[in-house]
PDBQT receptor file of N, H, CA, C and O in Angstrom, charges set to zero:
ATOM      1  N   MET A   1      26.832 115.644  93.236  1.00  0.00    +0.000 N 
ATOM      2  CA  MET A   1      26.340 114.950  94.584  1.00  0.00    +0.000 C 
ATOM      3  C   MET A   1      27.902 114.045  95.031  1.00  0.00    +0.000 C 
ATOM      4  O   MET A   1      29.020 113.853  94.554  1.00  0.00    +0.000 OA
ATOM      5  N   ASN A   2      26.928 113.600  96.515  1.00  0.00    +0.000 N 
ATOM      6  H   ASN A   2      26.020 113.756  96.903  1.00  0.00    +0.000 HD
ATOM      7  CA  ASN A   2      27.797 112.361  97.361  1.00  0.00    +0.000 C 
ATOM      8  C   ASN A   2      27.990 111.574  96.875  1.00  0.00    +0.000 C 
ATOM      9  O   ASN A   2      27.222 110.903  96.186  1.00  0.00    +0.000 OA
ATOM     10  N   SER A   3      30.008 111.290  97.273  1.00  0.00    +0.000 N 
ATOM     11  H   SER A   3      30.632 111.836  97.833  1.00  0.00    +0.000 HD
ATOM     12  CA  SER A   3      30.982 109.789  96.653  1.00  0.00    +0.000 C 
ATOM     13  C   SER A   3      30.145 109.091  97.333  1.00  0.00    +0.000 C 
ATOM     14  O   SER A   3      30.063 108.045  96.689  1.00  0.00    +0.000 OA
ATOM     15  N   GLU A   4      29.518 109.015  98.167  1.00  0.00    +0.000 N 
ATOM     16  H   GLU A   4      29.585 109.865  98.690  1.00  0.00    +0.000 HD
ATOM     17  CA  GLU A   4      29.181 107.219  99.033  1.00  0.00    +0.000 C 
ATOM     18  C   GLU A   4      28.161 106.841  98.625  1.00  0.00    +0.000 C 
ATOM     19  O   GLU A   4      27.774 105.677  98.725  1.00  0.00    +0.000 OA
ATOM     20  N   ILE A   5      27.290 108.135  97.874  1.00  0.00    +0.000 N 
ATOM     21  H   ILE A   5      27.604 109.081  97.792  1.00  0.00    +0.000 HD
ATOM     22  CA  ILE A   5      25.741 107.667  97.408  1.00  0.00    +0.000 C 
ATOM     23  C   ILE A   5      26.075 106.875  96.217  1.00  0.00    +0.000 C 
ATOM     24  O   ILE A   5      25.722 105.712  96.024  1.00  0.00    +0.000 OA
ATOM     25  N   VAL A   6      26.845 107.665  95.372  1.00  0.00    +0.000 N 
ATOM     26  H   VAL A   6      27.132 108.610  95.529  1.00  0.00    +0.000 HD
ATOM     27  CA  VAL A   6      27.396 107.392  93.953  1.00  0.00    +0.000 C 
ATOM     28  C   VAL A   6      28.119 105.663  94.174  1.00  0.00    +0.000 C 
ATOM     29  O   VAL A   6      28.367 104.813  93.318  1.00  0.00    +0.000 OA
ATOM     30  N   ARG A   7      28.273 105.636  95.453  1.00  0.00    +0.000 N 
ATOM     31  H   ARG A   7      28.072 106.326  96.148  1.00  0.00    +0.000 HD
ATOM     32  CA  ARG A   7      28.583 104.743  95.189  1.00  0.00    +0.000 C 
ATOM     33  C   ARG A   7      28.089 103.506  95.556  1.00  0.00    +0.000 C 
ATOM     34  O   ARG A   7      28.361 102.351  95.228  1.00  0.00    +0.000 OA
ATOM     35  N   ALA A   8      27.065 104.167  96.538  1.00  0.00    +0.000 N 
ATOM     36  H   ALA A   8      26.844 105.105  96.805  1.00  0.00    +0.000 HD
ATOM     37  CA  ALA A   8      26.100 102.328  96.943  1.00  0.00    +0.000 C 
ATOM     38  C   ALA A   8      24.864 102.314  95.709  1.00  0.00    +0.000 C 
ATOM     39  O   ALA A   8      24.291 101.402  95.112  1.00  0.00    +0.000 OA
ATOM     40  N   GLY A   9      24.776 103.825  95.663  1.00  0.00    +0.000 N 
ATOM     41  H   GLY A   9      25.242 104.565  96.148  1.00  0.00    +0.000 HD
ATOM     42  CA  GLY A   9      24.548 103.438  94.347  1.00  0.00    +0.000 C 
ATOM     43  C   GLY A   9      24.794 102.441  92.696  1.00  0.00    +0.000 C 
ATOM     44  O   GLY A   9      24.115 101.750  91.937  1.00  0.00    +0.000 OA
ATOM     45  N   VAL A  10      26.025 102.877  92.809  1.00  0.00    +0.000 N 
ATOM     46  H   VAL A  10      26.576 103.439  93.426  1.00  0.00    +0.000 HD
ATOM     47  CA  VAL A  10      26.193 101.982  91.222  1.00  0.00    +0.000 C 
ATOM     48  C   VAL A  10      26.819 100.197  92.352  1.00  0.00    +0.000 C 
ATOM     49  O   VAL A  10      27.278  99.319  91.623  1.00  0.00    +0.000 OA
ATOM     50  N   LEU A  11      26.792  99.945  93.488  1.00  0.00    +0.000 N 
ATOM     51  H   LEU A  11      26.419 100.659  94.081  1.00  0.00    +0.000 HD
ATOM     52  CA  LEU A  11      26.746  98.578  94.020  1.00  0.00    +0.000 C 
ATOM     53  C   LEU A  11      25.632  97.911  93.976  1.00  0.00    +0.000 C 
ATOM     54  O   LEU A  11      25.513  96.686  93.940  1.00  0.00    +0.000 OA
ATOM     55  N   ILE A  12      24.779  98.733  93.977  1.00  0.00    +0.000 N 
ATOM     56  H   ILE A  12      24.875  99.728  94.006  1.00  0.00    +0.000 HD
ATOM     57  CA  ILE A  12      23.029  98.348  94.678  1.00  0.00    +0.000 C 
ATOM     58  C   ILE A  12      22.280  97.760  92.779  1.00  0.00    +0.000 C 
ATOM     59  O   ILE A  12      21.518  96.809  92.605  1.00  0.00    +0.000 OA
ATOM     60  N   GLY A  13      22.867  98.755  91.608  1.00  0.00    +0.000 N 
ATOM     61  H   GLY A  13      23.486  99.528  91.749  1.00  0.00    +0.000 HD
ATOM     62  CA  GLY A  13      22.551  98.446  90.564  1.00  0.00    +0.000 C 
ATOM     63  C   GLY A  13      23.411  97.315  90.061  1.00  0.00    +0.000 C 
ATOM     64  O   GLY A  13      22.796  96.466  89.415  1.00  0.00    +0.000 OA
ATOM     65  N   SER A  14      24.873  97.103  90.242  1.00  0.00    +0.000 N 
ATOM     66  H   SER A  14      25.372  97.792  90.767  1.00  0.00    +0.000 HD
ATOM     67  CA  SER A  14      26.024  95.995  89.860  1.00  0.00    +0.000 C 
ATOM     68  C   SER A  14      24.988  95.423  90.699  1.00  0.00    +0.000 C 
ATOM     69  O   SER A  14      23.840  95.571  90.281  1.00  0.00    +0.000 OA
ATOM     70  N   PHE A  15      25.158  94.749  91.884  1.00  0.00    +0.000 N 
ATOM     71  H   PHE A  15      26.090  94.629  92.224  1.00  0.00    +0.000 HD
ATOM     72  CA  PHE A  15      23.872  93.604  92.892  1.00  0.00    +0.000 C 
ATOM     73  C   PHE A  15      23.447  93.008  91.751  1.00  0.00    +0.000 C 
ATOM     74  O   PHE A  15      23.970  92.028  91.220  1.00  0.00    +0.000 OA
ATOM     75  N   LEU A  16      22.111  93.847  91.228  1.00  0.00    +0.000 N 
ATOM     76  H   LEU A  16      21.686  94.643  91.660  1.00  0.00    +0.000 HD
ATOM     77  CA  LEU A  16      20.847  93.382  90.592  1.00  0.00    +0.000 C 
ATOM     78  C   LEU A  16      21.093  93.057  89.000  1.00  0.00    +0.000 C 
ATOM     79  O   LEU A  16      20.199  92.817  88.187  1.00  0.00    +0.000 OA
ATOM     80  N   LEU A  17      22.401  93.099  88.756  1.00  0.00    +0.000 N 
ATOM     81  H   LEU A  17      23.127  93.293  89.416  1.00  0.00    +0.000 HD
ATOM     82  CA  LEU A  17      22.858  93.568  86.776  1.00  0.00    +0.000 C 
ATOM     83  C   LEU A  17      23.024  91.675  87.371  1.00  0.00    +0.000 C 
ATOM     84  O   LEU A  17      22.211  90.754  87.291  1.00  0.00    +0.000 OA
ATOM     85  N   VAL A  18      24.809  91.737  88.091  1.00  0.00    +0.000 N 
ATOM     86  H   VAL A  18      25.469  92.485  88.156  1.00  0.00    +0.000 HD
ATOM     87  CA  VAL A  18      25.206  90.320  88.534  1.00  0.00    +0.000 C 
ATOM     88  C   VAL A  18      24.131  88.917  88.960  1.00  0.00    +0.000 C 
ATOM     89  O   VAL A  18      24.087  87.856  88.337  1.00  0.00    +0.000 OA
ATOM     90  N   GLY A  19      23.242  89.313  90.302  1.00  0.00    +0.000 N 
ATOM     91  H   GLY A  19      23.278  90.174  90.808  1.00  0.00    +0.000 HD
ATOM     92  CA  GLY A  19      22.303  88.077  89.603  1.00  0.00    +0.000 C 
ATOM     93  C   GLY A  19      21.129  88.182  89.588  1.00  0.00    +0.000 C 
ATOM     94  O   GLY A  19      20.251  87.759  90.339  1.00  0.00    +0.000 OA
ATOM     95  N   GLY A  20      21.113  89.095  88.201  1.00  0.00    +0.000 N 
ATOM     96  H   GLY A  20      21.826  89.439  87.591  1.00  0.00    +0.000 HD
ATOM     97  CA  GLY A  20      19.583  88.968  87.013  1.00  0.00    +0.000 C 
ATOM     98  C   GLY A  20      20.230  88.105  85.792  1.00  0.00    +0.000 C 
ATOM     99  O   GLY A  20      19.681  87.076  85.400  1.00  0.00    +0.000 OA
ATOM    100  N   ILE A  21      21.133  88.475  85.365  1.00  0.00    +0.000 N 
ATOM    101  H   ILE A  21      21.579  89.311  85.684  1.00  0.00    +0.000 HD
ATOM    102  CA  ILE A  21      21.919  88.245  84.165  1.00  0.00    +0.000 C 
ATOM    103  C   ILE A  21      22.559  87.190  84.211  1.00  0.00    +0.000 C 
ATOM    104  O   ILE A  21      23.321  87.258  83.246  1.00  0.00    +0.000 OA
ATOM    105  N   PRO A  22      22.799  85.863  84.948  1.00  0.00    +0.000 N 
ATOM    106  CA  PRO A  22      23.277  85.134  84.553  1.00  0.00    +0.000 C 
ATOM    107  C   PRO A  22      21.895  84.535  85.043  1.00  0.00    +0.000 C 
ATOM    108  O   PRO A  22      22.266  84.275  86.187  1.00  0.00    +0.000 OA
ATOM    109  N   LEU A  23      20.944  84.240  85.023  1.00  0.00    +0.000 N 
ATOM    110  H   LEU A  23      20.642  84.451  84.093  1.00  0.00    +0.000 HD
ATOM    111  CA  LEU A  23      19.693  83.825  85.678  1.00  0.00    +0.000 C 
ATOM    112  C   LEU A  23      18.788  83.602  84.935  1.00  0.00    +0.000 C 
ATOM    113  O   LEU A  23      17.923  82.848  85.380  1.00  0.00    +0.000 OA
ATOM    114  N   LEU A  24      18.636  84.053  83.771  1.00  0.00    +0.000 N 
ATOM    115  H   LEU A  24      19.339  84.666  83.410  1.00  0.00    +0.000 HD
ATOM    116  CA  LEU A  24      18.229  84.455  82.557  1.00  0.00    +0.000 C 
ATOM    117  C   LEU A  24      18.473  83.390  81.570  1.00  0.00    +0.000 C 
ATOM    118  O   LEU A  24      17.589  82.706  81.055  1.00  0.00    +0.000 OA
ATOM    119  N   PHE A  25      19.925  83.287  81.309  1.00  0.00    +0.000 N 
ATOM    120  H   PHE A  25      20.644  83.843  81.727  1.00  0.00    +0.000 HD
ATOM    121  CA  PHE A  25      20.137  81.787  80.682  1.00  0.00    +0.000 C 
ATOM    122  C   PHE A  25      19.483  80.610  81.417  1.00  0.00    +0.000 C 
ATOM    123  O   PHE A  25      18.970  79.767  80.682  1.00  0.00    +0.000 OA
ATOM    124  N   VAL A  26      19.404  80.380  82.909  1.00  0.00    +0.000 N 
ATOM    125  H   VAL A  26      19.821  81.065  83.506  1.00  0.00    +0.000 HD
ATOM    126  CA  VAL A  26      19.349  79.535  83.825  1.00  0.00    +0.000 C 
ATOM    127  C   VAL A  26      17.618  78.711  83.602  1.00  0.00    +0.000 C 
ATOM    128  O   VAL A  26      17.355  77.527  83.394  1.00  0.00    +0.000 OA
ATOM    129  N   VAL A  27      16.781  79.799  83.739  1.00  0.00    +0.000 N 
ATOM    130  H   VAL A  27      16.994  80.761  83.907  1.00  0.00    +0.000 HD
ATOM    131  CA  VAL A  27      15.571  79.674  84.239  1.00  0.00    +0.000 C 
ATOM    132  C   VAL A  27      15.171  79.543  82.409  1.00  0.00    +0.000 C 
ATOM    133  O   VAL A  27      15.730  79.897  81.371  1.00  0.00    +0.000 OA
ATOM    134  N   GLU A  28      13.807  78.782  82.793  1.00  0.00    +0.000 N 
ATOM    135  H   GLU A  28      13.353  78.495  83.637  1.00  0.00    +0.000 HD
ATOM    136  CA  GLU A  28      12.755  78.787  81.338  1.00  0.00    +0.000 C 
ATOM    137  C   GLU A  28      12.511  79.395  81.386  1.00  0.00    +0.000 C 
ATOM    138  O   GLU A  28      12.038  79.803  82.447  1.00  0.00    +0.000 OA
ATOM    139  N   PRO A  29      12.595  80.576  79.624  1.00  0.00    +0.000 N 
ATOM    140  CA  PRO A  29      11.787  81.025  78.866  1.00  0.00    +0.000 C 
ATOM    141  C   PRO A  29       9.751  81.107  79.085  1.00  0.00    +0.000 C 
ATOM    142  O   PRO A  29       8.941  80.320  78.595  1.00  0.00    +0.000 OA
ATOM    143  N   GLY A  30       9.541  81.984  79.719  1.00  0.00    +0.000 N 
ATOM    144  H   GLY A  30      10.199  82.623  80.117  1.00  0.00    +0.000 HD
ATOM    145  CA  GLY A  30       7.902  81.691  79.700  1.00  0.00    +0.000 C 
ATOM    146  C   GLY A  30       7.200  81.401  81.139  1.00  0.00    +0.000 C 
ATOM    147  O   GLY A  30       6.083  80.988  81.454  1.00  0.00    +0.000 OA
ATOM    148  N   THR A  31       8.064  81.702  81.689  1.00  0.00    +0.000 N 
ATOM    149  H   THR A  31       8.971  82.037  81.434  1.00  0.00    +0.000 HD
ATOM    150  CA  THR A  31       7.518  80.623  82.967  1.00  0.00    +0.000 C 
ATOM    151  C   THR A  31       7.749  82.390  84.409  1.00  0.00    +0.000 C 
ATOM    152  O   THR A  31       8.704  83.167  84.396  1.00  0.00    +0.000 OA
ATOM    153  N   GLY A  32       6.662  82.443  85.281  1.00  0.00    +0.000 N 
ATOM    154  H   GLY A  32       5.886  81.812  85.292  1.00  0.00    +0.000 HD
ATOM    155  CA  GLY A  32       7.469  83.799  86.305  1.00  0.00    +0.000 C 
ATOM    156  C   GLY A  32       8.334  84.179  86.491  1.00  0.00    +0.000 C 
ATOM    157  O   GLY A  32       8.738  85.327  86.306  1.00  0.00    +0.000 OA
ATOM    158  N   GLU A  33       9.203  82.654  87.213  1.00  0.00    +0.000 N 
ATOM    159  H   GLU A  33       8.874  81.722  87.363  1.00  0.00    +0.000 HD
ATOM    160  CA  GLU A  33      11.049  83.565  87.065  1.00  0.00    +0.000 C 
ATOM    161  C   GLU A  33      11.251  84.168  86.518  1.00  0.00    +0.000 C 
ATOM    162  O   GLU A  33      11.705  85.284  86.769  1.00  0.00    +0.000 OA
ATOM    163  N   HIS A  34      10.971  83.637  85.372  1.00  0.00    +0.000 N 
ATOM    164  H   HIS A  34      10.603  82.730  85.168  1.00  0.00    +0.000 HD
ATOM    165  CA  HIS A  34      12.043  84.814  84.314  1.00  0.00    +0.000 C 
ATOM    166  C   HIS A  34      11.641  85.806  83.553  1.00  0.00    +0.000 C 
ATOM    167  O   HIS A  34      12.318  86.237  82.618  1.00  0.00    +0.000 OA
ATOM    168  N   VAL A  35      10.173  86.388  83.982  1.00  0.00    +0.000 N 
ATOM    169  H   VAL A  35       9.624  86.039  84.741  1.00  0.00    +0.000 HD
ATOM    170  CA  VAL A  35       9.446  87.472  83.753  1.00  0.00    +0.000 C 
ATOM    171  C   VAL A  35      10.402  88.635  85.106  1.00  0.00    +0.000 C 
ATOM    172  O   VAL A  35      11.140  89.599  84.905  1.00  0.00    +0.000 OA
ATOM    173  N   ILE A  36       9.833  87.811  86.768  1.00  0.00    +0.000 N 
ATOM    174  H   ILE A  36       9.233  87.028  86.931  1.00  0.00    +0.000 HD
ATOM    175  CA  ILE A  36      10.224  88.402  87.088  1.00  0.00    +0.000 C 
ATOM    176  C   ILE A  36      12.423  89.314  87.149  1.00  0.00    +0.000 C 
ATOM    177  O   ILE A  36      12.894  90.406  87.466  1.00  0.00    +0.000 OA
ATOM    178  N   THR A  37      13.138  87.604  86.490  1.00  0.00    +0.000 N 
ATOM    179  H   THR A  37      12.755  86.717  86.233  1.00  0.00    +0.000 HD
ATOM    180  CA  THR A  37      14.724  87.953  86.655  1.00  0.00    +0.000 C 
ATOM    181  C   THR A  37      14.649  88.914  85.386  1.00  0.00    +0.000 C 
ATOM    182  O   THR A  37      15.610  89.683  85.354  1.00  0.00    +0.000 OA
ATOM    183  N   LEU A  38      13.542  89.102  84.088  1.00  0.00    +0.000 N 
ATOM    184  H   LEU A  38      12.761  88.478  84.114  1.00  0.00    +0.000 HD
ATOM    185  CA  LEU A  38      13.533  90.259  83.590  1.00  0.00    +0.000 C 
ATOM    186  C   LEU A  38      13.227  91.141  83.964  1.00  0.00    +0.000 C 
ATOM    187  O   LEU A  38      13.514  92.243  83.497  1.00  0.00    +0.000 OA
ATOM    188  N   PHE A  39      12.720  90.976  84.683  1.00  0.00    +0.000 N 
ATOM    189  H   PHE A  39      12.487  90.081  85.063  1.00  0.00    +0.000 HD
ATOM    190  CA  PHE A  39      12.548  92.958  85.167  1.00  0.00    +0.000 C 
ATOM    191  C   PHE A  39      13.672  93.841  86.268  1.00  0.00    +0.000 C 
ATOM    192  O   PHE A  39      14.187  94.932  86.515  1.00  0.00    +0.000 OA
ATOM    193  N   THR A  40      13.555  92.271  86.708  1.00  0.00    +0.000 N 
ATOM    194  H   THR A  40      13.137  91.385  86.507  1.00  0.00    +0.000 HD
ATOM    195  CA  THR A  40      15.323  92.704  88.084  1.00  0.00    +0.000 C 
ATOM    196  C   THR A  40      15.976  93.033  86.595  1.00  0.00    +0.000 C 
ATOM    197  O   THR A  40      15.579  94.105  86.138  1.00  0.00    +0.000 OA
ATOM    198  N   VAL A  41      16.635  92.518  86.002  1.00  0.00    +0.000 N 
ATOM    199  H   VAL A  41      16.957  91.647  86.372  1.00  0.00    +0.000 HD
ATOM    200  CA  VAL A  41      17.737  93.127  84.688  1.00  0.00    +0.000 C 
ATOM    201  C   VAL A  41      17.743  94.792  84.549  1.00  0.00    +0.000 C 
ATOM    202  O   VAL A  41      18.645  95.602  84.764  1.00  0.00    +0.000 OA
ATOM    203  N   LEU A  42      16.397  94.963  84.110  1.00  0.00    +0.000 N 
ATOM    204  H   LEU A  42      15.665  94.305  83.935  1.00  0.00    +0.000 HD
ATOM    205  CA  LEU A  42      15.959  96.236  83.722  1.00  0.00    +0.000 C 
ATOM    206  C   LEU A  42      15.721  96.694  84.833  1.00  0.00    +0.000 C 
ATOM    207  O   LEU A  42      16.487  95.884  85.355  1.00  0.00    +0.000 OA
ATOM    208  N   ILE A  43      15.338  97.283  85.716  1.00  0.00    +0.000 N 
ATOM    209  H   ILE A  43      14.716  97.941  85.293  1.00  0.00    +0.000 HD
ATOM    210  CA  ILE A  43      15.298  97.876  87.210  1.00  0.00    +0.000 C 
ATOM    211  C   ILE A  43      16.779  98.967  87.571  1.00  0.00    +0.000 C 
ATOM    212  O   ILE A  43      17.089 100.135  87.807  1.00  0.00    +0.000 OA
ATOM    213  N   GLY A  44      17.447  97.334  87.370  1.00  0.00    +0.000 N 
ATOM    214  H   GLY A  44      17.195  96.385  87.178  1.00  0.00    +0.000 HD
ATOM    215  CA  GLY A  44      18.966  97.385  87.490  1.00  0.00    +0.000 C 
ATOM    216  C   GLY A  44      20.142  98.338  86.486  1.00  0.00    +0.000 C 
ATOM    217  O   GLY A  44      21.232  98.876  86.680  1.00  0.00    +0.000 OA
ATOM    218  N   VAL A  45      18.831  98.101  84.908  1.00  0.00    +0.000 N 
ATOM    219  H   VAL A  45      17.946  97.664  84.750  1.00  0.00    +0.000 HD
ATOM    220  CA  VAL A  45      20.655  99.122  84.336  1.00  0.00    +0.000 C 
ATOM    221  C   VAL A  45      18.955 100.739  84.132  1.00  0.00    +0.000 C 
ATOM    222  O   VAL A  45      18.952 101.930  83.821  1.00  0.00    +0.000 OA
ATOM    223  N   ILE A  46      18.170  99.995  84.429  1.00  0.00    +0.000 N 
ATOM    224  H   ILE A  46      18.173  99.028  84.682  1.00  0.00    +0.000 HD
ATOM    225  CA  ILE A  46      17.819 101.914  84.224  1.00  0.00    +0.000 C 
ATOM    226  C   ILE A  46      17.825 102.607  85.919  1.00  0.00    +0.000 C 
ATOM    227  O   ILE A  46      17.363 103.731  86.110  1.00  0.00    +0.000 OA
ATOM    228  N   PHE A  47      18.338 101.868  86.930  1.00  0.00    +0.000 N 
ATOM    229  H   PHE A  47      18.713 100.955  86.774  1.00  0.00    +0.000 HD
ATOM    230  CA  PHE A  47      19.008 103.335  87.870  1.00  0.00    +0.000 C 
ATOM    231  C   PHE A  47      19.771 103.052  87.363  1.00  0.00    +0.000 C 
ATOM    232  O   PHE A  47      19.499 103.412  86.218  1.00  0.00    +0.000 OA
ATOM    233  N   LEU A  48      21.148 102.366  87.341  1.00  0.00    +0.000 N 
ATOM    234  H   LEU A  48      21.369 102.073  88.271  1.00  0.00    +0.000 HD
ATOM    235  CA  LEU A  48      22.744 102.985  86.251  1.00  0.00    +0.000 C 
ATOM    236  C   LEU A  48      22.682 103.705  86.062  1.00  0.00    +0.000 C 
ATOM    237  O   LEU A  48      23.330 104.568  86.654  1.00  0.00    +0.000 OA
ATOM    238  N   VAL A  49      21.404 104.127  84.544  1.00  0.00    +0.000 N 
ATOM    239  H   VAL A  49      20.877 103.426  84.063  1.00  0.00    +0.000 HD
ATOM    240  CA  VAL A  49      21.506 104.547  84.011  1.00  0.00    +0.000 C 
ATOM    241  C   VAL A  49      21.044 106.012  84.539  1.00  0.00    +0.000 C 
ATOM    242  O   VAL A  49      21.875 106.915  84.627  1.00  0.00    +0.000 OA
ATOM    243  N   ALA A  50      19.699 106.206  84.883  1.00  0.00    +0.000 N 
ATOM    244  H   ALA A  50      19.024 105.472  84.812  1.00  0.00    +0.000 HD
ATOM    245  CA  ALA A  50      19.153 107.424  86.475  1.00  0.00    +0.000 C 
ATOM    246  C   ALA A  50      20.659 107.777  86.997  1.00  0.00    +0.000 C 
ATOM    247  O   ALA A  50      21.509 108.577  86.604  1.00  0.00    +0.000 OA
ATOM    248  N   LEU A  51      20.605 106.717  88.176  1.00  0.00    +0.000 N 
ATOM    249  H   LEU A  51      19.915 106.067  88.494  1.00  0.00    +0.000 HD
ATOM    250  CA  LEU A  51      22.695 107.238  88.523  1.00  0.00    +0.000 C 
ATOM    251  C   LEU A  51      23.431 108.200  87.627  1.00  0.00    +0.000 C 
ATOM    252  O   LEU A  51      23.829 109.329  87.916  1.00  0.00    +0.000 OA
ATOM    253  N   GLY A  52      23.535 107.581  86.541  1.00  0.00    +0.000 N 
ATOM    254  H   GLY A  52      23.212 106.664  86.306  1.00  0.00    +0.000 HD
ATOM    255  CA  GLY A  52      24.604 108.080  85.369  1.00  0.00    +0.000 C 
ATOM    256  C   GLY A  52      24.619 109.704  85.122  1.00  0.00    +0.000 C 
ATOM    257  O   GLY A  52      25.540 110.520  85.112  1.00  0.00    +0.000 OA
ATOM    258  N   VAL A  53      23.126 109.826  84.917  1.00  0.00    +0.000 N 
ATOM    259  H   VAL A  53      22.378 109.163  84.926  1.00  0.00    +0.000 HD
ATOM    260  CA  VAL A  53      22.309 111.009  84.460  1.00  0.00    +0.000 C 
ATOM    261  C   VAL A  53      22.780 112.257  85.463  1.00  0.00    +0.000 C 
ATOM    262  O   VAL A  53      23.340 113.292  85.100  1.00  0.00    +0.000 OA
ATOM    263  N   ALA A  54      22.260 111.742  87.339  1.00  0.00    +0.000 N 
ATOM    264  H   ALA A  54      21.806 110.901  87.634  1.00  0.00    +0.000 HD
ATOM    265  CA  ALA A  54      22.065 112.459  88.120  1.00  0.00    +0.000 C 
ATOM    266  C   ALA A  54      23.378 112.592  87.983  1.00  0.00    +0.000 C 
ATOM    267  O   ALA A  54      23.387 113.804  87.769  1.00  0.00    +0.000 OA
ATOM    268  N   VAL A  55      24.332 112.324  87.948  1.00  0.00    +0.000 N 
ATOM    269  H   VAL A  55      24.325 111.339  88.121  1.00  0.00    +0.000 HD
ATOM    270  CA  VAL A  55      26.087 111.993  88.590  1.00  0.00    +0.000 C 
ATOM    271  C   VAL A  55      26.426 113.339  87.669  1.00  0.00    +0.000 C 
ATOM    272  O   VAL A  55      26.949 114.402  88.005  1.00  0.00    +0.000 OA
ATOM    273  N   ARG A  56      25.878 112.841  86.253  1.00  0.00    +0.000 N 
ATOM    274  H   ARG A  56      25.453 111.978  85.981  1.00  0.00    +0.000 HD
ATOM    275  CA  ARG A  56      26.361 114.101  84.700  1.00  0.00    +0.000 C 
ATOM    276  C   ARG A  56      25.647 115.356  85.271  1.00  0.00    +0.000 C 
ATOM    277  O   ARG A  56      26.261 116.420  85.346  1.00  0.00    +0.000 OA
ATOM    278  N   LEU A  57      24.300 115.237  85.691  1.00  0.00    +0.000 N 
ATOM    279  H   LEU A  57      23.801 114.372  85.629  1.00  0.00    +0.000 HD
ATOM    280  CA  LEU A  57      23.705 116.811  86.111  1.00  0.00    +0.000 C 
ATOM    281  C   LEU A  57      24.116 117.446  87.062  1.00  0.00    +0.000 C 
ATOM    282  O   LEU A  57      23.841 118.634  87.229  1.00  0.00    +0.000 OA
ATOM    283  N   SER A  58      24.954 116.653  87.960  1.00  0.00    +0.000 N 
ATOM    284  H   SER A  58      25.177 115.688  87.823  1.00  0.00    +0.000 HD
ATOM    285  CA  SER A  58      25.352 117.112  88.480  1.00  0.00    +0.000 C 
ATOM    286  C   SER A  58      26.800 118.359  89.080  1.00  0.00    +0.000 C 
ATOM    287  O   SER A  58      27.051 119.322  89.804  1.00  0.00    +0.000 OA
ATOM    288  N   GLN A  59      27.385 117.341  88.058  1.00  0.00    +0.000 N 
ATOM    289  H   GLN A  59      27.180 116.559  87.470  1.00  0.00    +0.000 HD
ATOM    290  CA  GLN A  59      28.826 117.685  88.373  1.00  0.00    +0.000 C 
ATOM    291  C   GLN A  59      29.010 119.279  87.090  1.00  0.00    +0.000 C 
ATOM    292  O   GLN A  59      29.980 119.687  86.450  1.00  0.00    +0.000 OA
ATOM    293  N   ARG A  60      27.466 119.809  87.205  1.00  0.00    +0.000 N 
ATOM    294  H   ARG A  60      26.678 119.478  87.724  1.00  0.00    +0.000 HD
ATOM    295  CA  ARG A  60      27.626 120.864  86.098  1.00  0.00    +0.000 C 
ATOM    296  C   ARG A  60      27.848 122.039  86.755  1.00  0.00    +0.000 C 
ATOM    297  O   ARG A  60      28.016 123.079  86.120  1.00  0.00    +0.000 OA
TER     298      ARG A  60
């Protein structure tokens, strides 16, 4: 897998996590903003895990 693609993917996933995790502590639970922030963090985690799996599979 191209290293530039991996680098861009890690940057995107990190941006989602760095922006979302602190907001989970600031936003009031039970509101729409909290739900959207939670989904953003989950998408970031899933994205980074999928990227890691893709890199591991491409190295074989």
